[in-house]
VMD Tcl script that builds the backbone (N, CA, C; Angstrom):
set m [mol new atoms 549]
animate dup $m
set s [atomselect $m all]
$s set {name element resname resid chain x y z} {
  {N N MET 1 A -13.357 9.099 -3.900}
  {CA C MET 1 A -12.445 8.831 -4.982}
  {C C MET 1 A -11.537 10.027 -5.164}
  {N N PHE 2 A -10.260 9.779 -5.190}
  {CA C PHE 2 A -9.262 10.833 -5.331}
  {C C PHE 2 A -8.911 11.010 -6.800}
  {N N ILE 3 A -8.851 12.241 -7.244}
  {CA C ILE 3 A -8.410 12.510 -8.612}
  {C C ILE 3 A -7.089 13.259 -8.556}
  {N N LYS 4 A -6.418 13.290 -9.688}
  {CA C LYS 4 A -5.099 13.899 -9.713}
  {C C LYS 4 A -5.146 15.425 -9.812}
  {N N LYS 5 A -6.310 16.006 -9.981}
  {CA C LYS 5 A -6.428 17.459 -10.072}
  {C C LYS 5 A -6.334 18.073 -8.679}
  {N N LYS 6 A -5.701 19.238 -8.623}
  {CA C LYS 6 A -5.554 19.903 -7.325}
  {C C LYS 6 A -6.857 20.547 -6.865}
  {N N ARG 7 A -7.658 21.028 -7.814}
  {CA C ARG 7 A -8.943 21.640 -7.466}
  {C C ARG 7 A -9.819 21.639 -8.700}
  {N N GLY 8 A -11.084 21.961 -8.500}
  {CA C GLY 8 A -11.999 22.052 -9.623}
  {C C GLY 8 A -13.292 21.320 -9.354}
  {N N ALA 9 A -14.212 21.440 -10.284}
  {CA C ALA 9 A -15.522 20.817 -10.163}
  {C C ALA 9 A -15.488 19.422 -10.795}
  {N N TYR 10 A -15.310 18.421 -9.981}
  {CA C TYR 10 A -15.282 17.037 -10.434}
  {C C TYR 10 A -16.236 16.261 -9.539}
  {N N THR 11 A -17.507 16.304 -9.861}
  {CA C THR 11 A -18.550 15.724 -9.021}
  {C C THR 11 A -18.232 14.286 -8.644}
  {N N GLY 12 A -18.319 14.007 -7.346}
  {CA C GLY 12 A -18.102 12.666 -6.840}
  {C C GLY 12 A -16.653 12.320 -6.579}
  {N N GLU 13 A -15.752 13.234 -6.856}
  {CA C GLU 13 A -14.327 12.992 -6.662}
  {C C GLU 13 A -13.807 13.842 -5.504}
  {N N ILE 14 A -12.588 13.562 -5.083}
  {CA C ILE 14 A -11.955 14.307 -3.999}
  {C C ILE 14 A -10.632 14.864 -4.513}
  {N N SER 15 A -10.432 16.143 -4.310}
  {CA C SER 15 A -9.188 16.773 -4.760}
  {C C SER 15 A -8.201 16.852 -3.597}
  {N N VAL 16 A -6.931 17.112 -3.911}
  {CA C VAL 16 A -5.932 17.269 -2.858}
  {C C VAL 16 A -6.248 18.487 -1.986}
  {N N GLU 17 A -6.827 19.528 -2.567}
  {CA C GLU 17 A -7.200 20.701 -1.769}
  {C C GLU 17 A -8.254 20.340 -0.733}
  {N N MET 18 A -9.203 19.484 -1.092}
  {CA C MET 18 A -10.207 19.033 -0.127}
  {C C MET 18 A -9.548 18.233 0.994}
  {N N LEU 19 A -8.607 17.368 0.639}
  {CA C LEU 19 A -7.910 16.569 1.638}
  {C C LEU 19 A -7.110 17.460 2.585}
  {N N LYS 20 A -6.453 18.454 2.027}
  {CA C LYS 20 A -5.656 19.363 2.850}
  {C C LYS 20 A -6.548 20.214 3.758}
  {N N GLU 21 A -7.722 20.572 3.255}
  {CA C GLU 21 A -8.647 21.382 4.055}
  {C C GLU 21 A -9.075 20.658 5.330}
  {N N ILE 22 A -9.182 19.338 5.268}
  {CA C ILE 22 A -9.563 18.579 6.469}
  {C C ILE 22 A -8.327 18.047 7.205}
  {N N GLU 23 A -7.159 18.584 6.836}
  {CA C GLU 23 A -5.885 18.272 7.475}
  {C C GLU 23 A -5.464 16.811 7.331}
  {N N CYS 24 A -5.831 16.232 6.217}
  {CA C CYS 24 A -5.382 14.881 5.886}
  {C C CYS 24 A -3.882 14.943 5.593}
  {N N GLU 25 A -3.150 13.936 6.042}
  {CA C GLU 25 A -1.712 13.903 5.773}
  {C C GLU 25 A -1.333 12.781 4.809}
  {N N TRP 26 A -2.026 11.661 4.888}
  {CA C TRP 26 A -1.676 10.465 4.122}
  {C C TRP 26 A -2.774 10.131 3.118}
  {N N VAL 27 A -2.375 9.634 1.937}
  {CA C VAL 27 A -3.312 9.281 0.882}
  {C C VAL 27 A -2.975 7.886 0.364}
  {N N ILE 28 A -3.958 6.994 0.356}
  {CA C ILE 28 A -3.758 5.649 -0.186}
  {C C ILE 28 A -3.935 5.703 -1.697}
  {N N LEU 29 A -2.940 5.194 -2.418}
  {CA C LEU 29 A -2.977 5.152 -3.883}
  {C C LEU 29 A -2.689 3.730 -4.355}
  {N N GLY 30 A -3.336 3.318 -5.424}
  {CA C GLY 30 A -3.046 2.021 -6.025}
  {C C GLY 30 A -3.697 0.848 -5.338}
  {N N HIS 31 A -4.675 1.108 -4.474}
  {CA C HIS 31 A -5.326 -0.011 -3.791}
  {C C HIS 31 A -5.973 -0.933 -4.829}
  {N N SER 32 A -5.964 -2.211 -4.535}
  {CA C SER 32 A -6.456 -3.205 -5.497}
  {C C SER 32 A -7.904 -2.949 -5.919}
  {N N GLU 33 A -8.717 -2.419 -5.024}
  {CA C GLU 33 A -10.112 -2.140 -5.390}
  {C C GLU 33 A -10.185 -1.024 -6.427}
  {N N ARG 34 A -9.339 -0.017 -6.300}
  {CA C ARG 34 A -9.300 1.055 -7.295}
  {C C ARG 34 A -8.769 0.521 -8.626}
  {N N ARG 35 A -7.773 -0.347 -8.537}
  {CA C ARG 35 A -7.227 -0.946 -9.758}
  {C C ARG 35 A -8.295 -1.801 -10.453}
  {N N GLN 36 A -9.024 -2.583 -9.669}
  {CA C GLN 36 A -10.003 -3.504 -10.239}
  {C C GLN 36 A -11.283 -2.811 -10.694}
  {N N TYR 37 A -11.913 -2.041 -9.820}
  {CA C TYR 37 A -13.238 -1.490 -10.114}
  {C C TYR 37 A -13.216 -0.195 -10.901}
  {N N PHE 38 A -12.124 0.559 -10.798}
  {CA C PHE 38 A -12.049 1.836 -11.494}
  {C C PHE 38 A -10.973 1.837 -12.575}
  {N N LEU 39 A -10.418 0.656 -12.823}
  {CA C LEU 39 A -9.429 0.447 -13.883}
  {C C LEU 39 A -8.247 1.415 -13.795}
  {N N GLU 40 A -7.829 1.711 -12.570}
  {CA C GLU 40 A -6.667 2.581 -12.390}
  {C C GLU 40 A -5.407 1.803 -12.712}
  {N N GLU 41 A -4.747 2.219 -13.759}
  {CA C GLU 41 A -3.509 1.589 -14.186}
  {C C GLU 41 A -2.327 2.295 -13.530}
  {N N ASP 42 A -1.169 1.683 -13.630}
  {CA C ASP 42 A 0.025 2.215 -12.979}
  {C C ASP 42 A 0.366 3.631 -13.436}
  {N N VAL 43 A 0.103 3.972 -14.698}
  {CA C VAL 43 A 0.403 5.333 -15.171}
  {C C VAL 43 A -0.510 6.353 -14.504}
  {N N ILE 44 A -1.745 5.978 -14.232}
  {CA C ILE 44 A -2.668 6.867 -13.515}
  {C C ILE 44 A -2.191 7.028 -12.079}
  {N N ILE 45 A -1.759 5.937 -11.487}
  {CA C ILE 45 A -1.250 5.976 -10.121}
  {C C ILE 45 A -0.007 6.863 -10.059}
  {N N ASN 46 A 0.829 6.790 -11.091}
  {CA C ASN 46 A 2.012 7.653 -11.165}
  {C C ASN 46 A 1.601 9.122 -11.182}
  {N N ASP 47 A 0.599 9.476 -11.976}
  {CA C ASP 47 A 0.107 10.860 -12.012}
  {C C ASP 47 A -0.372 11.294 -10.631}
  {N N LYS 48 A -1.098 10.407 -9.966}
  {CA C LYS 48 A -1.617 10.726 -8.636}
  {C C LYS 48 A -0.483 10.839 -7.609}
  {N N MET 49 A 0.527 9.995 -7.736}
  {CA C MET 49 A 1.690 10.079 -6.849}
  {C C MET 49 A 2.327 11.460 -6.984}
  {N N ASN 50 A 2.521 11.905 -8.227}
  {CA C ASN 50 A 3.095 13.226 -8.472}
  {C C ASN 50 A 2.268 14.324 -7.820}
  {N N THR 51 A 0.970 14.271 -8.014}
  {CA C THR 51 A 0.074 15.287 -7.465}
  {C C THR 51 A 0.126 15.300 -5.945}
  {N N VAL 52 A 0.093 14.127 -5.345}
  {CA C VAL 52 A 0.117 14.021 -3.889}
  {C C VAL 52 A 1.423 14.581 -3.327}
  {N N ILE 53 A 2.541 14.180 -3.895}
  {CA C ILE 53 A 3.843 14.629 -3.401}
  {C C ILE 53 A 4.020 16.134 -3.619}
  {N N GLU 54 A 3.638 16.629 -4.795}
  {CA C GLU 54 A 3.744 18.064 -5.079}
  {C C GLU 54 A 2.856 18.892 -4.158}
  {N N SER 55 A 1.816 18.269 -3.620}
  {CA C SER 55 A 0.875 18.969 -2.737}
  {C C SER 55 A 1.229 18.811 -1.268}
  {N N ASP 56 A 2.414 18.264 -1.007}
  {CA C ASP 56 A 2.893 18.062 0.365}
  {C C ASP 56 A 2.023 17.106 1.182}
  {N N LEU 57 A 1.406 16.166 0.506}
  {CA C LEU 57 A 0.734 15.067 1.178}
  {C C LEU 57 A 1.652 13.854 1.082}
  {N N LYS 58 A 1.388 12.847 1.876}
  {CA C LYS 58 A 2.253 11.673 1.913}
  {C C LYS 58 A 1.516 10.470 1.329}
  {N N PRO 59 A 2.079 9.833 0.303}
  {CA C PRO 59 A 1.413 8.697 -0.331}
  {C C PRO 59 A 1.684 7.364 0.374}
  {N N ILE 60 A 0.673 6.534 0.378}
  {CA C ILE 60 A 0.802 5.122 0.746}
  {C C ILE 60 A 0.519 4.366 -0.547}
  {N N LEU 61 A 1.559 3.847 -1.160}
  {CA C LEU 61 A 1.427 3.154 -2.443}
  {C C LEU 61 A 1.165 1.676 -2.209}
  {N N CYS 62 A 0.007 1.208 -2.651}
  {CA C CYS 62 A -0.358 -0.203 -2.520}
  {C C CYS 62 A 0.068 -0.969 -3.769}
  {N N ILE 63 A 0.696 -2.113 -3.535}
  {CA C ILE 63 A 1.097 -2.992 -4.628}
  {C C ILE 63 A 0.754 -4.424 -4.243}
  {N N GLY 64 A 0.580 -5.266 -5.231}
  {CA C GLY 64 A 0.310 -6.664 -4.934}
  {C C GLY 64 A -0.147 -7.425 -6.168}
  {N N GLU 65 A 0.018 -8.730 -6.090}
  {CA C GLU 65 A -0.330 -9.623 -7.191}
  {C C GLU 65 A -1.648 -10.343 -6.902}
  {N N ASN 66 A -2.337 -10.747 -7.980}
  {CA C ASN 66 A -3.552 -11.535 -7.787}
  {C C ASN 66 A -3.196 -13.028 -7.718}
  {N N GLU 67 A -4.191 -13.840 -7.492}
  {CA C GLU 67 A -3.946 -15.277 -7.299}
  {C C GLU 67 A -3.350 -15.934 -8.545}
  {N N SER 68 A -3.850 -15.566 -9.704}
  {CA C SER 68 A -3.341 -16.130 -10.950}
  {C C SER 68 A -1.861 -15.776 -11.138}
  {N N GLN 69 A -1.519 -14.539 -10.884}
  {CA C GLN 69 A -0.124 -14.100 -11.009}
  {C C GLN 69 A 0.767 -14.817 -10.001}
  {N N ARG 70 A 0.279 -15.002 -8.797}
  {CA C ARG 70 A 1.041 -15.732 -7.769}
  {C C ARG 70 A 1.273 -17.166 -8.228}
  {N N ASN 71 A 0.217 -17.822 -8.720}
  {CA C ASN 71 A 0.314 -19.225 -9.153}
  {C C ASN 71 A 1.235 -19.410 -10.351}
  {N N LYS 72 A 1.384 -18.371 -11.170}
  {CA C LYS 72 A 2.266 -18.433 -12.341}
  {C C LYS 72 A 3.686 -17.942 -12.010}
  {N N ASN 73 A 3.966 -17.740 -10.724}
  {CA C ASN 73 A 5.277 -17.238 -10.281}
  {C C ASN 73 A 5.631 -15.886 -10.905}
  {N N GLU 74 A 4.639 -15.019 -11.043}
  {CA C GLU 74 A 4.832 -13.702 -11.640}
  {C C GLU 74 A 4.873 -12.585 -10.600}
  {N N THR 75 A 4.872 -12.946 -9.313}
  {CA C THR 75 A 4.783 -11.948 -8.248}
  {C C THR 75 A 5.801 -10.828 -8.414}
  {N N PHE 76 A 7.064 -11.173 -8.574}
  {CA C PHE 76 A 8.104 -10.138 -8.607}
  {C C PHE 76 A 8.056 -9.317 -9.889}
  {N N ASP 77 A 7.643 -9.921 -10.991}
  {CA C ASP 77 A 7.469 -9.156 -12.230}
  {C C ASP 77 A 6.347 -8.132 -12.071}
  {N N VAL 78 A 5.255 -8.551 -11.458}
  {CA C VAL 78 A 4.112 -7.658 -11.238}
  {C C VAL 78 A 4.519 -6.502 -10.331}
  {N N LEU 79 A 5.177 -6.827 -9.225}
  {CA C LEU 79 A 5.585 -5.790 -8.272}
  {C C LEU 79 A 6.613 -4.833 -8.878}
  {N N LYS 80 A 7.534 -5.378 -9.654}
  {CA C LYS 80 A 8.534 -4.542 -10.326}
  {C C LYS 80 A 7.853 -3.550 -11.257}
  {N N ASN 81 A 6.891 -4.042 -12.029}
  {CA C ASN 81 A 6.128 -3.186 -12.942}
  {C C ASN 81 A 5.382 -2.099 -12.182}
  {N N GLN 82 A 4.666 -2.512 -11.122}
  {CA C GLN 82 A 3.877 -1.554 -10.350}
  {C C GLN 82 A 4.767 -0.483 -9.734}
  {N N LEU 83 A 5.853 -0.888 -9.111}
  {CA C LEU 83 A 6.758 0.073 -8.477}
  {C C LEU 83 A 7.465 0.958 -9.489}
  {N N SER 84 A 7.999 0.356 -10.541}
  {CA C SER 84 A 8.750 1.125 -11.546}
  {C C SER 84 A 7.883 2.195 -12.184}
  {N N THR 85 A 6.665 1.841 -12.531}
  {CA C THR 85 A 5.780 2.807 -13.190}
  {C C THR 85 A 5.278 3.851 -12.210}
  {N N ALA 86 A 4.831 3.420 -11.042}
  {CA C ALA 86 A 4.273 4.363 -10.065}
  {C C ALA 86 A 5.306 5.360 -9.576}
  {N N LEU 87 A 6.567 4.958 -9.510}
  {CA C LEU 87 A 7.618 5.834 -8.973}
  {C C LEU 87 A 8.445 6.523 -10.052}
  {N N SER 88 A 8.081 6.320 -11.296}
  {CA C SER 88 A 8.825 6.892 -12.413}
  {C C SER 88 A 8.665 8.412 -12.481}
  {N N ASN 89 A 9.786 9.103 -12.661}
  {CA C ASN 89 A 9.795 10.554 -12.895}
  {C C ASN 89 A 9.067 11.357 -11.828}
  {N N ILE 90 A 9.182 10.942 -10.580}
  {CA C ILE 90 A 8.628 11.751 -9.501}
  {C C ILE 90 A 9.741 12.079 -8.515}
  {N N THR 91 A 9.511 13.107 -7.748}
  {CA C THR 91 A 10.452 13.471 -6.708}
  {C C THR 91 A 10.204 12.542 -5.535}
  {N N LEU 92 A 11.070 11.546 -5.389}
  {CA C LEU 92 A 10.871 10.551 -4.350}
  {C C LEU 92 A 11.170 11.145 -2.985}
  {N N THR 93 A 10.436 10.692 -2.023}
  {CA C THR 93 A 10.565 11.199 -0.671}
  {C C THR 93 A 10.524 10.047 0.321}
  {N N SER 94 A 11.206 10.228 1.414}
  {CA C SER 94 A 11.144 9.199 2.453}
  {C C SER 94 A 9.843 9.315 3.233}
  {N N LYS 95 A 9.059 10.338 2.940}
  {CA C LYS 95 A 7.761 10.513 3.593}
  {C C LYS 95 A 6.670 9.837 2.768}
  {N N MET 96 A 6.894 8.561 2.541}
  {CA C MET 96 A 5.912 7.747 1.843}
  {C C MET 96 A 5.988 6.346 2.417}
  {N N LEU 97 A 4.970 5.561 2.163}
  {CA C LEU 97 A 4.931 4.171 2.596}
  {C C LEU 97 A 4.588 3.299 1.400}
  {N N ILE 98 A 5.077 2.076 1.442}
  {CA C ILE 98 A 4.676 1.065 0.464}
  {C C ILE 98 A 3.855 0.039 1.232}
  {N N ALA 99 A 2.712 -0.328 0.705}
  {CA C ALA 99 A 1.872 -1.357 1.329}
  {C C ALA 99 A 1.800 -2.554 0.393}
  {N N TYR 100 A 2.377 -3.664 0.845}
  {CA C TYR 100 A 2.271 -4.904 0.062}
  {C C TYR 100 A 0.995 -5.613 0.485}
  {N N GLU 101 A 0.074 -5.735 -0.460}
  {CA C GLU 101 A -1.186 -6.423 -0.223}
  {C C GLU 101 A -1.412 -7.447 -1.326}
  {N N PRO 102 A -1.086 -8.712 -1.051}
  {CA C PRO 102 A -1.404 -9.715 -2.061}
  {C C PRO 102 A -2.917 -9.729 -2.268}
  {N N VAL 103 A -3.343 -9.437 -3.470}
  {CA C VAL 103 A -4.762 -9.276 -3.762}
  {C C VAL 103 A -5.552 -10.527 -3.367}
  {N N TRP 104 A -4.955 -11.682 -3.532}
  {CA C TRP 104 A -5.629 -12.935 -3.220}
  {C C TRP 104 A -5.857 -13.121 -1.726}
  {N N ALA 105 A -5.242 -12.294 -0.891}
  {CA C ALA 105 A -5.406 -12.422 0.565}
  {C C ALA 105 A -6.314 -11.343 1.148}
  {N N ILE 106 A -6.657 -10.332 0.372}
  {CA C ILE 106 A -7.443 -9.220 0.894}
  {C C ILE 106 A -8.872 -9.667 1.173}
  {N N GLY 107 A -9.269 -9.569 2.433}
  {CA C GLY 107 A -10.635 -9.875 2.837}
  {C C GLY 107 A -11.037 -11.328 2.739}
  {N N THR 108 A -10.095 -12.209 2.482}
  {CA C THR 108 A -10.437 -13.618 2.292}
  {C C THR 108 A -10.246 -14.436 3.556}
  {N N GLY 109 A -9.548 -13.871 4.533}
  {CA C GLY 109 A -9.195 -14.633 5.724}
  {C C GLY 109 A -7.947 -15.482 5.500}
  {N N LEU 110 A -7.416 -15.460 4.258}
  {CA C LEU 110 A -6.217 -16.225 3.915}
  {C C LEU 110 A -5.033 -15.282 3.796}
  {N N SER 111 A -4.308 -15.129 4.872}
  {CA C SER 111 A -3.118 -14.292 4.825}
  {C C SER 111 A -2.009 -15.069 4.128}
  {N N ALA 112 A -1.128 -14.341 3.485}
  {CA C ALA 112 A 0.078 -14.992 2.952}
  {C C ALA 112 A 0.816 -15.602 4.136}
  {N N ASN 113 A 1.533 -16.683 3.901}
  {CA C ASN 113 A 2.277 -17.268 5.028}
  {C C ASN 113 A 3.509 -16.405 5.306}
  {N N PHE 114 A 4.112 -16.625 6.458}
  {CA C PHE 114 A 5.213 -15.773 6.908}
  {C C PHE 114 A 6.398 -15.810 5.949}
  {N N ASP 115 A 6.690 -16.982 5.394}
  {CA C ASP 115 A 7.800 -17.069 4.439}
  {C C ASP 115 A 7.506 -16.248 3.184}
  {N N GLN 116 A 6.264 -16.307 2.692}
  {CA C GLN 116 A 5.888 -15.530 1.512}
  {C C GLN 116 A 6.003 -14.034 1.800}
  {N N ILE 117 A 5.462 -13.614 2.930}
  {CA C ILE 117 A 5.509 -12.188 3.290}
  {C C ILE 117 A 6.952 -11.731 3.415}
  {N N ASN 118 A 7.741 -12.502 4.141}
  {CA C ASN 118 A 9.141 -12.153 4.356}
  {C C ASN 118 A 9.898 -12.042 3.039}
  {N N GLU 119 A 9.717 -13.021 2.160}
  {CA C GLU 119 A 10.396 -13.015 0.866}
  {C C GLU 119 A 10.023 -11.771 0.054}
  {N N VAL 120 A 8.740 -11.450 0.033}
  {CA C VAL 120 A 8.289 -10.328 -0.791}
  {C C VAL 120 A 8.711 -8.988 -0.199}
  {N N VAL 121 A 8.521 -8.781 1.095}
  {CA C VAL 121 A 8.910 -7.475 1.656}
  {C C VAL 121 A 10.416 -7.269 1.591}
  {N N ASN 122 A 11.193 -8.329 1.736}
  {CA C ASN 122 A 12.647 -8.202 1.571}
  {C C ASN 122 A 12.988 -7.831 0.131}
  {N N TRP 123 A 12.314 -8.442 -0.822}
  {CA C TRP 123 A 12.534 -8.124 -2.232}
  {C C TRP 123 A 12.181 -6.658 -2.499}
  {N N ILE 124 A 11.023 -6.208 -1.989}
  {CA C ILE 124 A 10.600 -4.820 -2.182}
  {C C ILE 124 A 11.651 -3.863 -1.621}
  {N N SER 125 A 12.104 -4.142 -0.415}
  {CA C SER 125 A 13.107 -3.302 0.234}
  {C C SER 125 A 14.378 -3.200 -0.613}
  {N N GLN 126 A 14.863 -4.336 -1.106}
  {CA C GLN 126 A 16.071 -4.354 -1.938}
  {C C GLN 126 A 15.845 -3.662 -3.277}
  {N N PHE 127 A 14.704 -3.907 -3.892}
  {CA C PHE 127 A 14.384 -3.289 -5.180}
  {C C PHE 127 A 14.368 -1.761 -5.046}
  {N N LEU 128 A 13.714 -1.244 -4.006}
  {CA C LEU 128 A 13.645 0.206 -3.810}
  {C C LEU 128 A 15.029 0.808 -3.593}
  {N N LEU 129 A 15.874 0.108 -2.855}
  {CA C LEU 129 A 17.241 0.590 -2.634}
  {C C LEU 129 A 18.053 0.585 -3.926}
  {N N GLN 130 A 17.974 -0.513 -4.660}
  {CA C GLN 130 A 18.777 -0.659 -5.881}
  {C C GLN 130 A 18.306 0.257 -7.003}
  {N N GLU 131 A 17.014 0.343 -7.211}
  {CA C GLU 131 A 16.487 1.086 -8.358}
  {C C GLU 131 A 16.270 2.577 -8.089}
  {N N PHE 132 A 15.957 2.917 -6.832}
  {CA C PHE 132 A 15.585 4.302 -6.523}
  {C C PHE 132 A 16.379 4.904 -5.363}
  {N N SER 133 A 17.309 4.137 -4.798}
  {CA C SER 133 A 18.045 4.589 -3.608}
  {C C SER 133 A 17.073 5.078 -2.537}
  {N N LEU 134 A 16.035 4.315 -2.340}
  {CA C LEU 134 A 14.939 4.700 -1.457}
  {C C LEU 134 A 14.755 3.670 -0.351}
  {N N LYS 135 A 14.729 4.150 0.869}
  {CA C LYS 135 A 14.451 3.292 2.032}
  {C C LYS 135 A 13.205 3.856 2.700}
  {N N VAL 136 A 12.103 3.132 2.609}
  {CA C VAL 136 A 10.845 3.567 3.218}
  {C C VAL 136 A 10.214 2.399 3.964}
  {N N PRO 137 A 9.359 2.704 4.934}
  {CA C PRO 137 A 8.657 1.628 5.634}
  {C C PRO 137 A 7.743 0.852 4.688}
  {N N ILE 138 A 7.667 -0.455 4.935}
  {CA C ILE 138 A 6.793 -1.320 4.146}
  {C C ILE 138 A 5.733 -1.900 5.073}
  {N N LEU 139 A 4.490 -1.698 4.681}
  {CA C LEU 139 A 3.356 -2.233 5.430}
  {C C LEU 139 A 2.903 -3.530 4.787}
  {N N TYR 140 A 2.254 -4.382 5.577}
  {CA C TYR 140 A 1.625 -5.577 5.026}
  {C C TYR 140 A 0.120 -5.438 5.212}
  {N N GLY 141 A -0.608 -5.827 4.203}
  {CA C GLY 141 A -2.069 -5.861 4.278}
  {C C GLY 141 A -2.564 -7.116 3.603}
  {N N GLY 142 A -3.601 -7.689 4.122}
  {CA C GLY 142 A -4.153 -8.907 3.522}
  {C C GLY 142 A -4.529 -9.888 4.615}
  {N N SER 143 A -5.746 -9.727 5.120}
  {CA C SER 143 A -6.270 -10.607 6.177}
  {C C SER 143 A -5.416 -10.581 7.440}
  {N N VAL 144 A -5.004 -9.379 7.823}
  {CA C VAL 144 A -4.295 -9.194 9.086}
  {C C VAL 144 A -5.318 -9.353 10.209}
  {N N SER 145 A -4.933 -10.100 11.232}
  {CA C SER 145 A -5.833 -10.328 12.369}
  {C C SER 145 A -5.036 -10.319 13.668}
  {N N ALA 146 A -5.753 -10.347 14.787}
  {CA C ALA 146 A -5.092 -10.428 16.096}
  {C C ALA 146 A -4.344 -11.747 16.230}
  {N N VAL 147 A -4.761 -12.754 15.497}
  {CA C VAL 147 A -4.116 -14.066 15.564}
  {C C VAL 147 A -2.757 -14.065 14.865}
  {N N ASN 148 A -2.643 -13.384 13.714}
  {CA C ASN 148 A -1.394 -13.461 12.940}
  {C C ASN 148 A -0.510 -12.212 13.006}
  {N N CYS 149 A -0.999 -11.125 13.575}
  {CA C CYS 149 A -0.254 -9.866 13.491}
  {C C CYS 149 A 1.069 -9.882 14.243}
  {N N GLU 150 A 1.132 -10.569 15.367}
  {CA C GLU 150 A 2.373 -10.574 16.138}
  {C C GLU 150 A 3.512 -11.237 15.357}
  {N N SER 151 A 3.212 -12.326 14.691}
  {CA C SER 151 A 4.236 -13.012 13.898}
  {C C SER 151 A 4.631 -12.194 12.675}
  {N N ILE 152 A 3.660 -11.556 12.043}
  {CA C ILE 152 A 3.956 -10.779 10.835}
  {C C ILE 152 A 4.781 -9.538 11.178}
  {N N ILE 153 A 4.411 -8.830 12.238}
  {CA C ILE 153 A 5.124 -7.600 12.581}
  {C C ILE 153 A 6.546 -7.899 13.047}
  {N N SER 154 A 6.816 -9.130 13.435}
  {CA C SER 154 A 8.175 -9.477 13.873}
  {C C SER 154 A 9.133 -9.673 12.692}
  {N N LEU 155 A 8.602 -9.729 11.462}
  {CA C LEU 155 A 9.460 -9.857 10.287}
  {C C LEU 155 A 10.266 -8.573 10.099}
  {N N GLU 156 A 11.537 -8.733 9.746}
  {CA C GLU 156 A 12.485 -7.618 9.716}
  {C C GLU 156 A 12.013 -6.401 8.919}
  {N N ASN 157 A 11.489 -6.599 7.730}
  {CA C ASN 157 A 11.137 -5.464 6.871}
  {C C ASN 157 A 9.658 -5.109 6.869}
  {N N VAL 158 A 8.887 -5.660 7.799}
  {CA C VAL 158 A 7.487 -5.258 7.943}
  {C C VAL 158 A 7.436 -4.193 9.032}
  {N N SER 159 A 7.034 -2.985 8.635}
  {CA C SER 159 A 7.019 -1.854 9.569}
  {C C SER 159 A 5.657 -1.600 10.196}
  {N N GLY 160 A 4.625 -2.219 9.636}
  {CA C GLY 160 A 3.271 -1.990 10.136}
  {C C GLY 160 A 2.271 -2.659 9.230}
  {N N PHE 161 A 1.009 -2.273 9.384}
  {CA C PHE 161 A -0.069 -2.918 8.630}
  {C C PHE 161 A -0.971 -1.906 7.948}
  {N N LEU 162 A -1.566 -2.332 6.852}
  {CA C LEU 162 A -2.684 -1.636 6.233}
  {C C LEU 162 A -3.863 -2.576 6.455}
  {N N ILE 163 A -4.684 -2.244 7.426}
  {CA C ILE 163 A -5.725 -3.155 7.895}
  {C C ILE 163 A -7.052 -2.810 7.240}
  {N N GLY 164 A -7.715 -3.834 6.721}
  {CA C GLY 164 A -9.010 -3.658 6.083}
  {C C GLY 164 A -10.133 -4.185 6.943}
  {N N THR 165 A -10.571 -5.388 6.647}
  {CA C THR 165 A -11.737 -5.993 7.287}
  {C C THR 165 A -11.632 -6.013 8.810}
  {N N SER 166 A -10.474 -6.310 9.354}
  {CA C SER 166 A -10.314 -6.364 10.813}
  {C C SER 166 A -10.556 -5.003 11.467}
  {N N ALA 167 A -10.419 -3.934 10.714}
  {CA C ALA 167 A -10.662 -2.602 11.262}
  {C C ALA 167 A -12.153 -2.321 11.436}
  {N N LEU 168 A -12.988 -3.156 10.838}
  {CA C LEU 168 A -14.436 -2.972 10.961}
  {C C LEU 168 A -14.964 -3.499 12.288}
  {N N ASP 169 A -14.181 -4.300 12.967}
  {CA C ASP 169 A -14.542 -4.851 14.274}
  {C C ASP 169 A -13.662 -4.152 15.310}
  {N N VAL 170 A -14.262 -3.266 16.104}
  {CA C VAL 170 A -13.489 -2.446 17.022}
  {C C VAL 170 A -12.682 -3.289 18.003}
  {N N ASN 171 A -13.225 -4.412 18.446}
  {CA C ASN 171 A -12.489 -5.261 19.389}
  {C C ASN 171 A -11.281 -5.907 18.722}
  {N N GLU 172 A -11.465 -6.407 17.514}
  {CA C GLU 172 A -10.366 -7.012 16.770}
  {C C GLU 172 A -9.285 -5.977 16.479}
  {N N PHE 173 A -9.699 -4.818 16.012}
  {CA C PHE 173 A -8.748 -3.754 15.692}
  {C C PHE 173 A -7.984 -3.315 16.940}
  {N N SER 174 A -8.687 -3.188 18.034}
  {CA C SER 174 A -8.059 -2.812 19.295}
  {C C SER 174 A -7.031 -3.855 19.740}
  {N N ARG 175 A -7.345 -5.135 19.576}
  {CA C ARG 175 A -6.394 -6.194 19.929}
  {C C ARG 175 A -5.145 -6.111 19.061}
  {N N ILE 176 A -5.326 -5.873 17.754}
  {CA C ILE 176 A -4.170 -5.737 16.855}
  {C C ILE 176 A -3.302 -4.555 17.300}
  {N N CYS 177 A -3.931 -3.418 17.580}
  {CA C CYS 177 A -3.178 -2.234 18.017}
  {C C CYS 177 A -2.414 -2.526 19.306}
  {N N SER 178 A -3.048 -3.201 20.233}
  {CA C SER 178 A -2.380 -3.536 21.508}
  {C C SER 178 A -1.182 -4.434 21.285}
  {N N ILE 179 A -1.342 -5.440 20.448}
  {CA C ILE 179 A -0.245 -6.377 20.171}
  {C C ILE 179 A 0.930 -5.641 19.529}
  {N N VAL 180 A 0.639 -4.806 18.554}
  {CA C VAL 180 A 1.700 -4.078 17.862}
  {C C VAL 180 A 2.370 -3.074 18.803}
  {N N ASN 181 A 1.582 -2.391 19.609}
  {CA C ASN 181 A 2.138 -1.389 20.532}
  {C C ASN 181 A 2.981 -2.010 21.632}
  {N N GLU 182 A 2.774 -3.274 21.953}
  {CA C GLU 182 A 3.562 -3.952 22.979}
  {C C GLU 182 A 4.959 -4.315 22.492}
  {N N ARG 183 A 5.199 -4.277 21.229}
  {CA C ARG 183 A 6.508 -4.605 20.653}
  {C C ARG 183 A 7.559 -3.627 21.047}
}
mol reanalyze $m
mol bondsrecalc $m
mol representation Tube
mol addrep $m
């Protein structure tokens, strides 16, 4: 668990100094599991974004809507809120990534369809340009597999993947890497 403190005695947590000591470069922030199980709200994620950037680490900001929000057509409101708060009052850098992970697709085997992914990543790209003058790579995460990765990576604004469950199977992960590297 990453905390926003640079150093100190915080049993069970990981500081940026610890990450830097092991030569970590990238830090995942805002993952749905942290939001759900540890009640990390967007303002906490914003604090962590500041700490990570000030410490010369590179953030991977995870955003995404749950199934209820998707069904109520609230996807873009949720993403706007998450992005606006997480990126508020920080020194923005192109050395960051945004990972769109629809919460309802994580680990379920139900990936968003290509039209949904395309619509959302295009919206994210435009929102970042309009609101923050920021152009950064956008990753997709949510039941990425060797079966669907080639079609997803071919979408214009999908730059890569944040892979979860498929990374636990070395053969599956290797197939995904091969498919992406052949592009």
